Each structure stands twice: as C-alpha cells, then as structure tokens.
TIFI-880666 format. One record per residue: x, z, y of N, C-alpha, C in turn; residue number from 1. Coordinates in pm, whole numbers, plus 50000, padded with zeros to 5 digits. Example, Ala and Ser with C-alpha at 12.3 -4.5 7.8 and 13.67 -1.06 7.14 Angstrom:
2
- n_x|n_z|n_y|ca_x|ca_z|ca_y|c_x|c_z|c_y|nr
- 51319|50780|49431|51230|50780|49550|51320|50780|49670|1
- 51285|50708|49775|51367|50714|49894|51290|50787|50003|2
//
This chain:
405
- n_x|n_z|n_y|ca_x|ca_z|ca_y|c_x|c_z|c_y|nr
- 55706|78821|91878|55663|78692|91770|55589|78679|91663|1
- 55491|78552|91646|55346|78572|91587|55398|78609|91430|2
- 55230|78600|91407|55201|78689|91227|55196|78528|91176|3
- 55211|78525|91038|55202|78433|90920|55130|78481|90829|4
- 54997|78437|90795|54930|78494|90699|54994|78377|90529|5
- 55034|78435|90430|55137|78365|90346|55057|78339|90243|6
- 55022|78265|90139|55043|78276|89995|55175|78234|89922|7
- 55205|78298|89802|55325|78268|89765|55366|78312|89593|8
- 55395|78255|89504|55439|78311|89372|55564|78343|89356|9
- 55516|78491|89307|55693|78573|89300|55758|78555|89148|10
- 55853|78614|89121|55912|78600|89052|55870|78609|88858|11
- 55769|78664|88838|55713|78744|88758|55593|78615|88745|12
- 55586|78501|88822|55466|78439|88825|55332|78456|88878|13
- 55315|78565|88970|55230|78610|89003|55126|78566|89146|14
- 55056|78501|89176|55018|78500|89299|55014|78600|89386|15
- 55125|78599|89516|55090|78726|89621|54998|78681|89781|16
- 54932|78742|89833|54894|78705|89958|54911|78818|90041|17
- 54985|78782|90183|54978|78892|90300|54972|78847|90407|18
- 55059|78916|90479|55143|78864|90665|55235|78914|90630|19
- 55299|78812|90756|55447|78848|90785|55502|78801|90923|20
- 55530|78867|90970|55664|78809|91117|55760|78739|91132|21
- 55765|78631|91186|55866|78506|91173|55844|78451|91314|22
- 55980|78394|91362|55937|78282|91462|55855|78170|91462|23
- 55879|78111|91325|55822|77974|91297|55770|77967|91187|24
- 55703|77860|91144|55627|77849|91006|55764|77869|90874|25
- 55847|77780|90939|55978|77734|90881|56043|77875|90798|26
- 56064|77958|90938|56154|78092|90933|56061|78201|90822|27
- 55912|78191|90866|55847|78260|90769|55853|78187|90607|28
- 55874|78070|90548|55908|77979|90445|56038|78072|90419|29
- 56129|78069|90509|56291|78154|90420|56282|78249|90403|30
- 56189|78338|90485|56203|78488|90424|56154|78481|90282|31
- 56039|78413|90306|55969|78455|90161|56043|78413|90029|32
- 56140|78294|90034|56211|78252|89981|56334|78347|89947|33
- 56377|78455|90061|56507|78532|90044|56460|78637|89986|34
- 56281|78676|89996|56274|78743|89909|56220|78728|89710|35
- 56240|78644|89752|56243|78561|89545|56112|78472|89556|36
- 56083|78497|89621|55933|78404|89663|55875|78293|89661|37
- 55813|78183|89624|55811|78024|89619|55643|78034|89737|38
- 55696|77986|89835|55535|78009|89930|55479|77864|89906|39
- 55381|77918|89885|55269|77825|89844|55198|77765|89971|40
- 55160|77853|90074|55110|77779|90173|55156|77918|90363|41
- 55178|77852|90468|55231|77984|90489|55080|77922|90633|42
- 55034|78014|90697|54988|77945|90847|54940|78098|90922|43
- 55014|78013|91052|55015|78119|91189|54848|78207|91185|44
- 54820|78319|91205|54705|78373|91230|54595|78342|91321|45
- 54691|78329|91455|54624|78330|91596|54598|78193|91590|46
- 54657|78061|91547|54648|77916|91506|54524|77955|91428|47
- 54511|77959|91338|54364|77997|91254|54226|78051|91279|48
- 54299|78145|91418|54149|78181|91474|54121|78115|91575|49
- 54199|78016|91591|54176|77912|91732|54060|77794|91677|50
- 54109|77746|91576|54062|77661|91471|53916|77711|91484|51
- 53875|77816|91432|53762|77887|91348|53696|77857|91496|52
- 53736|77911|91604|53647|77917|91718|53636|77777|91782|53
- 53679|77697|91791|53664|77586|91830|53590|77531|91728|54
- 53572|77541|91628|53474|77485|91507|53317|77546|91521|55
- 53347|77679|91639|53222|77716|91665|53186|77854|91516|56
- 53294|77889|91467|53217|77983|91377|53352|78107|91343|57
- 53298|78200|91331|53428|78323|91269|53374|78383|91159|58
- 53265|78334|91128|53259|78393|90985|53187|78586|91002|59
- 53148|78606|91156|53088|78714|91176|53179|78856|91156|60
- 53361|78800|91139|53437|78970|91125|53443|78946|91268|61
- 53447|79099|91271|53456|79154|91408|53515|79333|91363|62
- 53612|79354|91432|53607|79501|91404|53534|79584|91429|63
- 53435|79654|91329|53332|79781|91366|53354|79915|91455|64
- 53304|79953|91506|53298|80063|91576|53394|80220|91516|65
- 53364|80198|91395|53391|80318|91310|53555|80258|91265|66
- 53591|80118|91222|53722|80090|91220|53797|80094|91379|67
- 53740|80067|91492|53783|80072|91621|53839|80230|91615|68
- 53746|80314|91596|53790|80465|91604|53884|80487|91536|69
- 53917|80488|91369|53976|80518|91310|54118|80440|91379|70
- 54116|80281|91389|54226|80226|91445|54343|80287|91568|71
- 54211|80350|91652|54263|80432|91764|54319|80563|91739|72
- 54245|80653|91652|54290|80742|91625|54424|80783|91530|73
- 54467|80670|91439|54545|80663|91356|54669|80612|91433|74
- 54675|80531|91562|54801|80548|91622|54810|80596|91716|75
- 54741|80655|91757|54759|80796|91897|54825|80920|91785|76
- 54788|80934|91674|54880|81033|91600|55010|80998|91530|77
- 54994|80917|91508|55121|80823|91470|55270|80823|91633|78
- 55188|80796|91728|55245|80807|91867|55332|80904|91843|79
- 55172|81056|91827|55248|81195|91908|55338|81220|91762|80
- 55325|81173|91700|55471|81250|91641|55596|81178|91630|81
- 55578|81081|91723|55716|81064|91752|55750|80877|91725|82
- 55622|80838|91627|55714|80667|91599|55693|80574|91682|83
- 55782|80480|91695|55794|80392|91802|55670|80301|91793|84
- 55602|80236|91863|55497|80183|91865|55525|80074|91780|85
- 55614|79988|91714|55623|79886|91669|55662|79947|91520|86
- 55676|80053|91499|55661|80178|91315|55571|80226|91303|87
- 55443|80245|91428|55320|80298|91426|55246|80176|91390|88
- 55240|80048|91438|55166|79923|91437|55247|79877|91251|89
- 55332|79903|91232|55372|79893|91081|55313|79920|90984|90
- 55269|80099|91018|55216|80183|90908|55044|80134|90944|91
- 54985|80116|91046|54861|80057|91020|54824|79956|90924|92
- 54947|79847|90986|54935|79718|90933|54934|79721|90776|93
- 55024|79806|90700|55026|79834|90561|54912|79931|90512|94
- 54829|80001|90549|54729|80052|90571|54633|80035|90549|95
- 54643|79899|90608|54482|79846|90590|54437|79751|90554|96
- 54276|79810|90487|54224|79744|90376|54121|79615|90358|97
- 54062|79617|90515|54006|79469|90501|54134|79393|90576|98
- 54065|79199|90524|54172|79121|90551|54187|79166|90707|99
- 54070|79112|90697|54030|79066|90869|54108|79207|90964|100
- 54112|79331|90963|54170|79442|91026|54310|79412|91020|101
- 54333|79356|90868|54505|79366|90842|54574|79277|90932|102
- 54449|79122|90966|54530|79047|91008|54545|79032|91166|103
- 54460|79127|91229|54437|79178|91337|54584|79199|91381|104
- 54572|79345|91307|54722|79469|91330|54845|79375|91310|105
- 54802|79261|91217|54934|79153|91231|55004|79114|91359|106
- 54862|79071|91428|54884|78961|91519|54924|79078|91611|107
- 54869|79184|91636|54898|79235|91751|55011|79309|91763|108
- 55090|79332|91631|55216|79391|91599|55302|79293|91639|109
- 55295|79157|91584|55362|79013|91660|55391|79038|91804|110
- 55296|79034|91835|55290|79026|92008|55408|79115|92041|111
- 55387|79263|92000|55436|79390|92047|55629|79360|92030|112
- 55599|79328|91900|55780|79283|91876|55814|79147|91962|113
- 55736|79094|91977|55794|78961|92066|55766|79015|92222|114
- 55794|79156|92243|55798|79160|92406|55694|79232|92486|115
- 55539|79198|92451|55432|79235|92512|55399|79329|92496|116
- 55331|79418|92620|55303|79529|92616|55141|79530|92521|117
- 55134|79634|92464|55021|79647|92365|54906|79634|92498|118
- 54892|79624|92562|54750|79621|92657|54756|79440|92650|119
- 54903|79409|92684|54863|79270|92672|54805|79185|92541|120
- 54899|79248|92437|54852|79194|92280|54728|79280|92274|121
- 54649|79298|92302|54469|79363|92313|54394|79252|92369|122
- 54451|79220|92464|54381|79148|92547|54383|79013|92456|123
- 54417|78938|92392|54456|78835|92330|54317|78832|92186|124
- 54241|78989|92233|54129|79011|92080|53988|79075|92210|125
- 53960|78984|92278|53839|79076|92353|53726|79076|92306|126
- 53699|79029|92138|53615|79045|92095|53605|79205|92039|127
- 53724|79204|92003|53747|79369|91904|53805|79452|92025|128
- 53825|79433|92121|53872|79570|92234|53856|79519|92366|129
- 53734|79592|92386|53662|79552|92515|53759|79585|92613|130
- 53664|79550|92743|53775|79550|92884|53795|79722|92876|131
- 53718|79832|92880|53713|79969|92872|53860|79983|92809|132
- 53840|79953|92668|53982|79960|92552|54084|79937|92663|133
- 54138|79812|92683|54240|79765|92727|54265|79780|92866|134
- 54164|79854|92962|54151|79931|93088|54286|80012|93057|135
- 54163|80110|92954|54270|80255|92927|54371|80227|92861|136
- 54420|80178|92730|54545|80125|92730|54679|80095|92803|137
- 54617|80049|92924|54719|79993|93051|54757|80056|93096|138
- 54643|80133|93119|54623|80308|93208|54742|80371|93144|139
- 54757|80399|93034|54818|80484|92948|54959|80468|92960|140
- 55001|80313|92957|55132|80261|92976|55203|80278|93087|141
- 55123|80277|93185|55142|80289|93376|55233|80431|93345|142
- 55116|80540|93314|55170|80706|93326|55230|80716|93220|143
- 55273|80650|93156|55383|80709|93047|55316|80819|92966|144
- 55145|80779|92916|55094|80911|92865|54996|80807|92731|145
- 55077|80695|92646|55011|80625|92611|54903|80688|92475|146
- 54950|80819|92424|54921|80834|92305|54854|80963|92345|147
- 54862|81016|92467|54743|81121|92499|54604|81024|92570|148
- 54649|80891|92610|54533|80841|92682|54455|80732|92480|149
- 54493|80716|92420|54472|80660|92298|54412|80809|92200|150
- 54426|80921|92237|54345|80984|92132|54237|81073|92182|151
- 54217|81042|92366|54070|81064|92491|54003|80923|92414|152
- 54022|80826|92374|53987|80705|92358|53953|80712|92228|153
- 53989|80783|92132|53929|80787|91985|53835|80917|92039|154
- 53843|80982|92051|53749|81119|92115|53633|81036|92190|155
- 53654|80943|92258|53541|80865|92320|53444|80786|92217|156
- 53522|80694|92127|53432|80585|92047|53384|80703|91936|157
- 53435|80825|91880|53364|80884|91830|53274|80965|91836|158
- 53278|80970|91954|53080|81075|92053|53019|80955|92017|159
- 53053|80838|92088|52915|80751|92097|52908|80701|91997|160
- 52997|80665|91831|52932|80650|91747|52859|80757|91671|161
- 52906|80881|91687|52776|80961|91642|52669|80968|91712|162
- 52661|80946|91832|52547|80966|91936|52456|80847|91910|163
- 52543|80713|91837|52468|80610|91818|52376|80652|91672|164
- 52487|80705|91573|52449|80752|91433|52300|80806|91444|165
- 52287|80932|91540|52190|81036|91593|52062|80948|91584|166
- 52070|80846|91711|51965|80767|91717|51921|80701|91653|167
- 51967|80672|91576|51973|80536|91459|51880|80624|91338|168
- 51901|80715|91281|51857|80822|91197|51769|80885|91273|169
- 51756|80915|91368|51584|80973|91418|51491|80866|91420|170
- 51536|80753|91417|51402|80642|91419|51399|80580|91314|171
- 51473|80591|91164|51477|80546|91075|51329|80597|91014|172
- 51268|80726|91034|51177|80786|90933|51059|80712|91012|173
- 51038|80700|91124|50908|80623|91181|50932|80447|91118|174
- 51010|80431|91137|51040|80326|91098|50967|80263|90912|175
- 51063|80314|90877|50998|80309|90720|50902|80359|90716|176
- 50769|80435|90760|50652|80459|90741|50533|80372|90800|177
- 50605|80295|90903|50533|80211|90970|50556|80100|90863|178
- 50691|80045|90800|50676|79959|90755|50600|79974|90647|179
- 50581|80087|90544|50504|80128|90400|50331|80122|90449|180
- 50310|80164|90562|50158|80206|90587|50141|80018|90609|181
- 50186|79959|90693|50117|79831|90714|50130|79763|90583|182
- 50238|79777|90490|50234|79711|90362|50085|79785|90263|183
- 50091|79882|90278|49966|79962|90200|49832|79901|90266|184
- 49789|79936|90393|49714|79832|90489|49644|79684|90406|185
- 49750|79629|90385|49738|79478|90380|49728|79457|90232|186
- 49780|79535|90115|49770|79563|90000|49608|79552|89983|187
- 49529|79644|90061|49419|79685|90069|49312|79593|90016|188
- 49349|79531|90191|49270|79441|90245|49269|79309|90177|189
- 49389|79304|90147|49384|79128|90023|49345|79143|89893|190
- 49338|79283|89857|49319|79260|89662|49217|79379|89644|191
- 49198|79491|89702|49142|79635|89657|49020|79578|89692|192
- 49012|79575|89845|48883|79575|89870|48796|79458|89838|193
- 48833|79309|89816|48752|79216|89758|48727|79251|89634|194
- 48822|79271|89538|48754|79304|89389|48640|79392|89338|195
- 48678|79505|89445|48574|79632|89459|48462|79582|89485|196
- 48401|79511|89625|48337|79475|89704|48264|79374|89604|197
- 48297|79264|89528|48288|79187|89512|48160|79212|89359|198
- 48191|79317|89327|48094|79389|89212|47974|79395|89293|199
- 47905|79412|89410|47834|79500|89447|47754|79328|89508|200
- 47815|79195|89506|47746|79089|89564|47632|79032|89512|201
- 47643|79033|89368|47515|79002|89307|47431|79107|89268|202
- 47427|79211|89321|47334|79297|89313|47222|79293|89407|203
- 47266|79222|89569|47191|79220|89656|47130|79297|89733|204
- 47209|79367|89687|47192|79520|89759|47203|79516|89920|205
- 47199|79563|90054|47242|79555|90159|47328|79587|90147|206
- 47477|79588|90238|47584|79676|90219|47616|79712|90335|207
- 47685|79891|90374|47685|79914|90468|47746|79880|90568|208
- 47734|79833|90744|47764|79838|90828|47977|79839|90828|209
- 47973|79922|90775|48167|79944|90729|48188|79887|90683|210
- 48137|79839|90562|48180|79779|90405|48192|79640|90480|211
- 48049|79596|90563|48061|79417|90597|48209|79419|90648|212
- 48195|79533|90778|48300|79497|90840|48469|79483|90773|213
- 48511|79591|90679|48613|79582|90649|48612|79432|90517|214
- 48480|79376|90468|48488|79260|90416|48556|79143|90486|215
- 48475|79136|90649|48517|79071|90764|48638|79025|90784|216
- 48739|79179|90760|48850|79182|90856|48937|79116|90660|217
- 48860|79177|90571|48951|79156|90479|48985|78971|90469|218
- 48828|78900|90484|48843|78717|90462|48962|78732|90574|219
- 48992|78748|90705|49039|78718|90810|49133|78749|90803|220
- 49232|78830|90689|49375|78848|90674|49410|78752|90528|221
- 49306|78731|90419|49344|78637|90360|49348|78486|90414|222
- 49254|78472|90449|49246|78341|90524|49341|78282|90661|223
- 49429|78380|90764|49429|78327|90851|49601|78462|90856|224
- 49612|78562|90768|49735|78657|90758|49833|78545|90783|225
- 49883|78431|90710|49970|78385|90662|49998|78348|90878|226
- 49908|78269|90929|49868|78218|91020|49990|78319|91175|227
- 49885|78427|91140|49871|78512|91260|50037|78574|91224|228
- 50083|78563|91127|50226|78633|91108|50333|78529|91179|229
- 50311|78390|91124|50391|78288|91230|50364|78307|91330|230
- 50233|78323|91410|50246|78321|91556|50348|78443|91603|231
- 50303|78567|91543|50358|78716|91611|50538|78641|91590|232
- 50547|78566|91488|50742|78589|91479|50729|78475|91577|233
- 50676|78365|91571|50693|78282|91736|50681|78315|91863|234
- 50605|78438|91878|50606|78481|92029|50681|78593|92050|235
- 50792|78666|91925|50872|78699|91928|51032|78611|91971|236
- 51023|78549|91885|51134|78439|91910|51116|78412|92047|237
- 50988|78366|92107|50973|78333|92262|50992|78410|92368|238
- 50948|78551|92333|50964|78651|92413|51169|78668|92414|239
- 51189|78678|92298|51349|78669|92271|51426|78563|92409|240
- 51398|78433|92380|51419|78311|92467|51371|78383|92625|241
- 51269|78429|92633|51272|78443|92775|51336|78510|92817|242
- 51390|78667|92751|51456|78745|92813|51586|78719|92836|243
- 51618|78580|92780|51766|78518|92817|51762|78450|93002|244
- 51656|78445|93059|51617|78413|93211|51657|78554|93271|245
- 51731|78543|93327|51809|78653|93430|51674|78759|93502|246
- 51583|78641|93577|51482|78739|93647|51391|78767|93548|247
- 51336|78703|93451|51242|78756|93313|51351|78918|93318|248
- 51429|78905|93293|51527|79043|93210|51522|79116|93307|249
- 51570|79098|93429|51537|79182|93545|51424|79281|93562|250
- 51299|79179|93556|51215|79257|93584|51179|79358|93419|251
- 51183|79328|93326|51144|79426|93244|51217|79512|93192|252
- 51387|79493|93239|51434|79620|93252|51403|79707|93361|253
- 51366|79665|93482|51299|79784|93594|51186|79827|93522|254
- 51117|79748|93444|50974|79833|93391|51007|79934|93295|255
- 51145|79904|93204|51119|79965|93095|51190|80119|93134|256
- 51230|80097|93289|51321|80251|93360|51167|80358|93375|257
- 51047|80274|93427|50919|80331|93398|50899|80341|93337|258
- 50852|80302|93228|50774|80327|93073|50706|80425|93050|259
- 50583|80476|93020|50555|80588|92997|50666|80640|92861|260
- 50689|80762|92893|50723|80820|92745|50876|80792|92700|261
- 50879|80668|92695|51054|80561|92703|51100|80558|92759|262
- 51045|80540|92899|51141|80514|93046|51222|80677|93061|263
- 51188|80740|93022|51338|80880|93038|51399|80840|92949|264
- 51377|80836|92830|51468|80784|92736|51560|80669|92735|265
- 51521|80582|92791|51615|80482|92896|51688|80498|92952|266
- 51674|80637|93086|51709|80637|93210|51867|80759|93114|267
- 51779|80785|93055|51903|80907|92976|52023|80829|92910|268
- 51969|80739|92813|52040|80658|92739|52209|80595|92833|269
- 52121|80540|92919|52233|80500|93050|52286|80548|93096|270
- 52228|80654|93137|52341|80775|93243|52453|80804|93131|271
- 52408|80831|93011|52475|80897|92930|52632|80848|92906|272
- 52551|80690|92905|52657|80575|92905|52794|80599|92994|273
- 52678|80589|93111|52764|80576|93237|52879|80676|93272|274
- 52830|80820|93267|52872|80948|93285|53004|80920|93216|275
- 52991|80918|93050|53088|80948|92986|53173|80842|92984|276
- 53191|80700|92986|53270|80621|93038|53335|80640|93158|277
- 53267|80683|93296|53335|80709|93385|53457|80840|93356|278
- 53404|80940|93336|53489|81041|93287|53616|80983|93234|279
- 53600|80916|93136|53719|80916|93033|53802|80832|93113|280
- 53742|80728|93223|53834|80621|93267|53904|80668|93382|281
- 53831|80746|93459|53879|80854|93579|53990|80976|93537|282
- 53990|81051|93395|54095|81117|93344|54204|81008|93251|283
- 54186|80922|93280|54307|80870|93208|54380|80723|93323|284
- 54373|80801|93475|54432|80729|93537|54378|80582|93620|285
- 54268|80597|93579|54197|80382|93611|54159|80463|93740|286
- 54186|80354|93883|54133|80366|93985|53954|80348|94007|287
- 53883|80431|94068|53791|80532|94074|53707|80362|94074|288
- 53707|80218|94169|53604|80111|94200|53673|80014|94035|289
- 53763|80046|93974|53756|79976|93828|53727|80055|93705|290
- 53695|80179|93717|53646|80260|93665|53477|80262|93684|291
- 53400|80238|93803|53294|80192|93819|53240|80056|93775|292
- 53380|79971|93738|53269|79864|93697|53299|79857|93538|293
- 53424|79921|93503|53357|79958|93362|53276|79987|93315|294
- 53272|80100|93396|53164|80183|93357|53065|80105|93334|295
- 52979|80007|93463|52849|79928|93452|52882|79820|93364|296
- 52972|79761|93269|52958|79713|93212|52923|79756|93086|297
- 52891|79893|93034|52868|79925|92909|52785|80040|92918|298
- 52668|79940|93038|52499|79994|93068|52441|79871|92994|299
- 52333|79914|92911|52260|79782|92850|52133|79717|92917|300
- 52093|79839|93010|52002|79792|93118|52040|79752|93251|301
- 52006|79600|93252|52035|79507|93397|51980|79580|93518|302
- 51885|79681|93500|51839|79705|93681|51951|79873|93669|303
- 51990|79893|93572|52086|80039|93622|52218|79971|93625|304
- 52270|79809|93582|52403|79768|93601|52383|79717|93776|305
- 52278|79670|93836|52248|79661|93963|52244|79742|94049|306
- 52202|79880|94009|52204|79940|94103|52365|80031|94086|307
- 52444|80029|93985|52595|80077|93976|52655|79965|94071|308
- 52649|79873|94046|52711|79773|94156|52647|79792|94290|309
- 52556|79844|94327|52588|79867|94474|52615|80005|94506|310
- 52616|80094|94398|52725|80203|94451|52868|80187|94476|311
- 52888|80079|94391|53020|80068|94360|53097|80006|94515|312
- 52973|79906|94596|53008|79858|94649|52995|79954|94813|313
- 52926|80051|94790|52902|80147|94910|53027|80231|94889|314
- 53121|80260|94811|53228|80336|94757|53364|80247|94818|315
- 53319|80122|94793|53428|80035|94834|53451|80044|95018|316
- 53336|80081|95039|53366|80070|95216|53355|80229|95259|317
- 53418|80320|95138|53420|80462|95219|53356|80592|95181|318
- 53251|80531|95099|53119|80631|95068|53167|80727|94965|319
- 53146|80828|94967|53167|80907|94846|53065|80868|94726|320
- 53190|80909|94605|53062|80828|94511|52926|80953|94494|321
- 52960|81040|94482|52781|81152|94505|52707|81069|94622|322
- 52737|81025|94734|52657|81008|94805|52574|80849|94766|323
- 52652|80765|94746|52650|80614|94695|52558|80636|94555|324
- 52591|80722|94478|52442|80738|94366|52355|80798|94416|325
- 52345|80867|94505|52208|80952|94547|52162|80886|94609|326
- 52199|80752|94688|52133|80675|94747|52033|80560|94646|327
- 52063|80556|94523|52029|80451|94396|51931|80586|94334|328
- 51838|80473|94290|51717|80557|94219|51772|80599|94046|329
- 51717|80686|93964|51763|80667|93871|51865|80746|93738|330
- 51890|80791|93879|52033|80863|93843|52013|81031|93864|331
- 52008|81111|93745|51961|81225|93770|52036|81318|93855|332
- 51926|81407|93941|52009|81541|94012|52092|81593|94008|333
- 52126|81622|93865|52221|81678|93795|52328|81664|93778|334
- 52362|81515|93758|52484|81481|93723|52555|81374|93867|335
- 52407|81378|94008|52487|81369|94131|52582|81497|94160|336
- 52497|81634|94181|52574|81744|94169|52692|81776|94180|337
- 52706|81726|94031|52829|81772|93928|52997|81720|93975|338
- 52872|81563|94021|53003|81490|94084|53019|81504|94226|339
- 52963|81555|94318|52987|81617|94420|53084|81745|94409|340
- 53023|81823|94335|53124|81957|94308|53246|81862|94283|341
- 53277|81794|94170|53406|81776|94129|53478|81709|94245|342
- 53435|81655|94366|53479|81575|94483|53568|81693|94567|343
- 53459|81826|94578|53513|81889|94672|53629|81967|94613|344
- 53611|82023|94491|53731|82061|94416|53870|81994|94364|345
- 53807|81844|94386|53948|81777|94288|53908|81777|94152|346
- 53812|81810|94120|53821|81783|93938|53713|81685|93924|347
- 53735|81592|93976|53614|81504|93950|53609|81470|93795|348
- 53730|81464|93713|53721|81376|93573|53650|81513|93525|349
- 53699|81629|93522|53650|81741|93435|53528|81767|93494|350
- 53430|81751|93589|53297|81775|93596|53217|81646|93512|351
- 53304|81546|93507|53191|81403|93466|53194|81472|93349|352
- 53307|81510|93257|53317|81514|93109|53175|81615|93095|353
- 53197|81705|93177|53042|81850|93190|52957|81738|93159|354
- 52932|81663|93339|52819|81603|93320|52758|81505|93231|355
- 52884|81420|93144|52844|81331|93036|52820|81393|92893|356
- 52899|81540|92905|52814|81615|92739|52680|81680|92773|357
- 52671|81717|92906|52487|81764|92916|52384|81655|92901|358
- 52435|81485|92946|52356|81371|92963|52347|81342|92799|359
- 52436|81366|92745|52411|81339|92599|52333|81413|92535|360
- 52341|81543|92516|52250|81659|92490|52113|81608|92527|361
- 52141|81559|92625|51937|81547|92715|51898|81457|92642|362
- 51997|81344|92589|51930|81179|92515|51923|81254|92373|363
- 52006|81370|92322|51936|81387|92194|51832|81447|92207|364
- 51822|81556|92288|51714|81611|92304|51545|81530|92342|365
- 51576|81384|92375|51473|81295|92414|51450|81241|92269|366
- 51569|81178|92176|51540|81135|92068|51442|81192|92000|367
- 51520|81291|92002|51444|81386|91814|51260|81434|91922|368
- 51248|81429|92059|51136|81442|92097|51020|81322|92059|369
- 51101|81232|92092|51016|81081|92034|51023|81075|91901|370
- 51111|81077|91846|51088|81037|91669|50959|81162|91633|371
- 51000|81283|91667|50895|81419|91644|50768|81382|91707|372
- 50747|81319|91812|50600|81227|91818|50524|81120|91765|373
- 50629|81026|91750|50590|80901|91644|50640|80922|91470|374
- 50675|81047|91435|50607|81063|91308|50484|81085|91268|375
- 50426|81216|91332|50285|81228|91311|50149|81129|91334|376
- 50213|81062|91482|50123|80969|91518|50111|80878|91417|377
- 50208|80839|91347|50188|80688|91249|50123|80796|91122|378
- 50129|80901|91110|50115|80873|90964|49911|80936|90981|379
- 49898|80995|91092|49760|81005|91119|49679|80872|91096|380
- 49748|80799|91180|49696|80664|91216|49670|80585|91044|381
- 49819|80633|90923|49786|80530|90860|49694|80622|90779|382
- 49648|80757|90796|49561|80837|90708|49395|80831|90812|383
- 49398|80717|90894|49249|80686|90909|49248|80580|90925|384
- 49321|80485|90921|49325|80347|90811|49243|80358|90692|385
- 49346|80398|90644|49302|80408|90437|49203|80481|90432|386
- 49125|80582|90491|49016|80653|90478|48918|80533|90506|387
- 48918|80438|90637|48779|80375|90663|48796|80281|90578|388
- 48888|80228|90479|48899|80151|90381|48836|80188|90262|389
- 48946|80324|90229|48812|80426|90091|48657|80432|90128|390
- 48676|80473|90242|48451|80477|90310|48388|80371|90274|391
- 48479|80250|90303|48392|80107|90306|48351|80101|90142|392
- 48456|80123|90075|48444|80109|89891|48362|80177|89875|393
- 48368|80332|89889|48311|80475|89820|48129|80423|89876|394
- 48068|80369|89992|47979|80397|90022|47894|80329|89943|395
- 47936|80206|89951|47826|80094|89841|47784|80181|89698|396
- 47920|80204|89644|47877|80295|89514|47734|80403|89534|397
- 47791|80502|89621|47711|80602|89669|47581|80574|89668|398
- 47539|80468|89729|47404|80405|89769|47340|80360|89649|399
- 47443|80286|89532|47361|80275|89446|47333|80394|89335|400
- 47426|80470|89319|47364|80588|89262|47242|80661|89286|401
- 47216|80664|89435|47084|80730|89494|46985|80652|89445|402
- 46995|80489|89432|46891|80438|89371|46863|80490|89246|403
- 46949|80518|89179|46947|80504|89021|46895|80645|88973|404
- 46923|80731|89058|46852|80834|89079|46666|80818|89148|405
//
C-alpha cells in the first residue's frame, strides 16, 4: 500500500501536514474527509522521490548513520517485545521527527502493508540502506530471527559510528592547529612584518639576511598569495578528477597501503571493516561468498577490494578462507590465524568477531599514535616559523640599539 504526503485543513481551520497510507490518491482524500479534514494536496511519496531523481536533485536528504542505528535499534526492540512488523513500523513513523525520516518509514510501512517483505521494501531505498543492511535483513527473514539479526546489525552500525567518531576526534585538534598556525603566519607575513620593517627603510641601514629573506617572502605572499591559492585549489580539484580514473586510483591506493607512517593505518582501517562486516554477515546466516562480496564493498581502498575479490575467487574454487587470504598480502597474520582456528573448530563467526575487536583496537591505537605524533610536530613547526619571523623583526632593532650606544 503506497504512502501519501498530505496537507489538509481540520475542523478548527488549522493546516495539518502528515503521511498516510491508502490504495490511491482518491482513497487518501476520502480518508482525510472521513477524519473531518479538507484535503489541500495529496502526493504519493515514491512518485515525488522519482520526480526529484529525474530532475537530478534530492536536496541532499539521506538517512544519517546515527539515524540508521537508531531506526535499527528501535525496530529490533519493538520486534523483540512481540509487536508485529506493521505495528512496529507504525510506532517508528509516529516517533520520527525529521520529515525525510518520516516519509522514508511511511514508504517502507506502506510496502510492508501491501504484502512485501521488509528486505524488499528496503531495496527500494538503496541510498539509505546499503547492500549489507538489506542482505542481513533478508537473511533474518529467511531464518526466522529478524529481531535478533536487527539487534546485531544495530550493534554493528553503532560500533562503526563510534570508531569513525574516535578517528575524527583524534585528527580534529591537529587540523585546528594547522589552520590556526597557517593563519598566524599569513597575518605576520602580510601585515606585521612589512609595517615594522618599513621603519628601517629610511635609515639606509643594511638589513640582516634573515630580515631580507622574510621581506622577500612577505612581498611574494602579498603579490602572489591569491594566485598561489587559486593554483593550489585548482591542483586539488585536478587531483580529485584524476582519481576518478580507475588506473590512477588503483596506483594511488596501492601506494597508500605502503606509505610511511600512514600505510599501517590504511591497512588497519580496511582490515577492521573487512573483519567486522564478515563477522556479522556470516553470523547472521549469509552464505560465505555473498558475505565476502558484501565485506569487499565496505572497503574504501580499491587495492584491498581487489585482494578480497581474488580471495573470493579462490574460496569459490574450494580453497579455505584462511588459505585464500594468506595468499594475498596486506592481511595481518593474526586475522588469518583466527580465521583458520574458526574454520577448524566450526566457530568462524565467533572468531571473526574476536578478530574484528582486535583490529578495531589496533586501529584506535594507531590513530592515537599518529595524532600524538602530529600534535607536537605541528606545534614545533609553528614555533620555529614564528621564531624566525620574530627574529627577522628584532634583529634590525638590536643593531640600531648597538649603533646608538
């Protein structure tokens, strides 16, 4: 049963907006009149979304990762409490605050009321529910434990959100220090240095080499700073465009895996995603080949995706997962050993969960290490630059004082 967004006037003369389910726009208007309201506009949600996509815009609306985790957790809790799926979706619809979320839940609820499975209803919204989400829901429906699978899925999304938040917070302070330091240096070079040093221009005194160098840099920044900024921005967008070329992107991502200092972080980030996704998919009853393909799609590094694809091909031919991954580089030995132990004991999902937890802990440790190295390095670099600028200003003053004496 499709969902409709309506605007109507109630008996008190107030305008009301909302969402309802009906067989057709005419039936929706009839339902509104039966409720004592005069319909102003009734529009099918799915039809409106299709019109927006055809026009090439969607106003940037999308279910955020936080909203996705909340939706999944609440739906799992309601189903575990014994509510039928339709009633659970109705409760989520009534609780939704953002219009986009309300329309999304209404659309899903309408499909379910029309007889569609939840996984089929979610497949109509691929931007909001990625392949791994839909695959796990479909698996939960097949094995008859949808609430349990949704609960595990909520745990998975919440862990990923927490990990991403930790990484962002770790690099926030170095980013702020960089911006502040750059702003201070630009201000000193373009305003302070010229104003102070021009005082000595009429003295015909020979300026120190450091002061002359700073004046030259100051003149360059004032005369060509905007041009340099435009060039840097242009190079940035050119690089972004170049990365859309598959062969360039592959080479760049391959280099990132072996880059000094950052390479270990890149490998740890992708192996953590791979292990956690593979753990929840296999633990929810998804076949191993489908689980590997889903895990591959969550990786951000193209080179790592290709390695997983090669391992998937080997598993398809009958090779064990541990042996297939060990033939590919960049996968940590601990992950492979734990997978091998899980295959031997028949507890692959449990061992993958332990491996995922270990990889997430390793990623967090590497993040804190990199951030811990960046912070003092940036502060030291800022201090050295500011010291040089201050010396360039003070040295002529010191020389004049010596001449006066």
